[in-house]
N, C-alpha and C positions, 0 to 999 in steps of 0.2 A: 200801616200796613199794606196801603192802596199803593203809595209809591215804591216801597219793598218789592208786594206783591209786580210790579211794571218792571223794575229792575230785575229780577228773577227770568220775565219771561220775556222780556230781551235778549238776556242771557240766554237762556234758552233757543230764541230763534235763531241769534248766534250759531250759537252749539253747532245748531240742528245743518242750517248752512255749511260752515265747516265742515261738519261731517260729509253731507252731499260732496262737497266742493273735495276731499279725500278720498269719498269712493269713486268719483268719475278721474281725476286725477290718477286714481292708481291702480288702475282698471286699463287706463292709458301705459304710463310706468313699467306694468309687469307684461305687456302684451311687447313682445320678440319679433320686429317691424325683418330684425336684418335675417335672421330664422328663416321667417316666410320667402324673401325676397331671394335667399338661399336655396329653398325645396323651390320656386318658381323659375330658379335660372336654370336645377337643376332640371327642371320637368322639360321646359327648351332645348335647353343644349342636347338631351337624353334623348327627346324625339327626330332632332335634327341626326345626330351621330344611330339613331335606330334605321332611321327612314335611309342616312349613306350605306347604310352595315348592308340594309335588304336592297341594296343595290347592286352593291360589292359583289352579294350573293348570288343573285340572278345572276351576273354576268360569269362569275364563277361557275354555277353549274351550267348553263352555257356551252363554254368552253368544257369541261367534263365532258358531257354528250357529246360533243366534236371529236374528241381525245378516244372516248368511248369507241365508237363508231370507227375512227383512227384503228385503237388497237384492233377490231375485227377484220378489218383490212389487211391489215400486217399477218395479225394471226391464219387468217387463209389463204394470205401469199407463202407466210412459211409454211404450212402442212401442203399447199401444191405444193410446194419442189419437193419437199422430204417425202409425199410421192412419184413428182417423180424421179427420184435418184432411187428411190425403191423399186419403180421398172427397171431404170436401166440396171441394178442389180439385178432383178429377174432374168431381164434379155441376156447379160455375161452368162447370167449358170447355164440358161437353155443352148446360149452359143457352147460353152465347154461341152455341156454334155453330149452335142452333138457331135462337137472334136473328137471325145473319146470312141462315140457310134462310128466315128469314119472314117476309112482306109484312104480315101483319095485323095492327095497330097493339096489336089488345087481348089478341093472341098478344105482343106483344113488351114490353109493359107490365108482365104478367104472370109473362114470365119475369126481366125488368127485380127486379120486387119478389121475386121467389123467391132471385135474387143478392144482392141487399141484403139481405135474411135469411138469408141462407149467410154473406154475407160477417160478420154481426156474427158467427153464432154461429165463423167462424175465430175472430178477437178474443177473444171468451169459450176461445175452445183455447187459442191461444195465453197466456192470461193463465193456464191450467190447468197450460201446459203447463213453462212456466217454473217455478212452485210446484214440480210433478213430478220435474225440472230439479235443482231444489236439495235439494228431498228425498232425492234420488237420489246426488247429490252428497254430501249429510251423512253418510251411512251406509256410502259406499265410503270416506271421510274415518275415519268411525269405525272399521270395518273396519281401514284401513292403520294407525291407533291400536295398536289392537289385538294388530291383528299382531303389532309393534312391542310390544309387550309379553310375550304371548306368547314372543317372541324371545326376552325378556331376561332373563326368572323359568326358562326351556331351559336358557341360557348361567349363571343362579345356581344353577340343583340341580347342572348340566355341573361347576364347582367345587367345588362341599361336596363332590359324591361323590370328587369329587381326593383334596379333604383327609382324609373319612374312611377314605378308601381307603389313604391315608399315616397317617395316626395307625392303624387297627388293623394294618399293617403293620411298623409300628415296635411297637404292645403283644405281638405275635404272637413277636417277637424281644426275648426280652428283653437281651442281648447290643448293645442298643442304646445301652442306658440307664449302660451300663459304662463311665466314664472311663478313654480309656484311656494316655494318659499317665503321669495317678495309679496306672493297674495295672501299670505299665511301670517304675514305682518304687517300688513294693511288692515287684513280683517283686525285684528287685535286694535292694532290701535285706532279702526272707528270704532268700537268697540268700547 
């Protein structure tokens, strides 16, 4: 009986060692290091991409500020030129009123000359207005395109922030990388 008890105790000791080995081996086997490395890579790459996107966004916002100043200048130039044109039109109207009230041919001729000169100025102002309107429209189109770029960059930053948050959340909890099915099978085997 003593010999049998020793054999049983030896078998029990061997089985305890085997169970402990199985526990430690299954814990290592169930841990997915490649998924952890993938999350670490996502974290590193996302941080770098976010940094680059924020730098790009800063440049685009500075460019937007310059364009808005340029837009204000173009708008002021356009409005001032329109006011100049209106003042010429009023001047012509007042000269025409004076012609209507005058009977002196010399005065009428002088006023007609002034009207002709002012009409020539209006033609020049109209050419200038066409150029100013084209420039103003161009600046507005550039602002619109840049605004779309800024929105796109902000969307990309938000997407990368979400990816980064997800990867960091996974990295904080090591249980994320344990294969539950393998762990359950190993636990049954140990049991």
